[in-house]
C-alpha angles and dihedrals in degrees: 000000000000091000090053092050092046091050091047092050092046091050091048091052092049093049093048093048096047097074091046092054097042110118121227114237134186134190137185118246122200122198125189128185127199116200113206110230112240130182124185122190117193121189107215096184141352135151116274090208140007125222111218111201131201087253090055091050091049090049092045098228147055121224116209113180117201089001097157125036115192146147132218127206116190138164092187104129090199091053129241143259130238109212125203122204118234119273121255134201132328088025120071098180143003123208106203123195120195110176105300094344124095129192132180116213118199137153092313099046121228143219141225123218117220127191123236113280122178116241127003124333117207120203146171129205124220107204130201109190118199112208124225113253092250096044118140131203116268147102115295134181114262102272103204113091120173140182135174133223134183119248 
């Protein structure tokens, strides 16, 4: 029994001394966060088709004010681009005006660079479509296709 009491007392002393002798330590912790850039373009309205008349063919172009209404939401601190697909027959070129920015879309397509802007940016595109020399009157699919990507 004495051995058990001695062992118990020895264990009690060791346990009571351990917190008193524990050393305090500190360390630096660094945390870094990488936010993935994301840009979402939503087309709110645009024509499904465009009716090209004989008058349009004689004039050589079709003017479509506020043809495409859209909004862009982006967290890309470096900004984003809005890409336009190439033009197809009977259109040879599209001159696109977005606010104070102008782009000409031809057979190779084009893009516009936009700076970062917090929140959602609404926009509308005024489109001037130049007709190919051999264009004929008719109903054609809307030729302006756009997408956006973060820089």
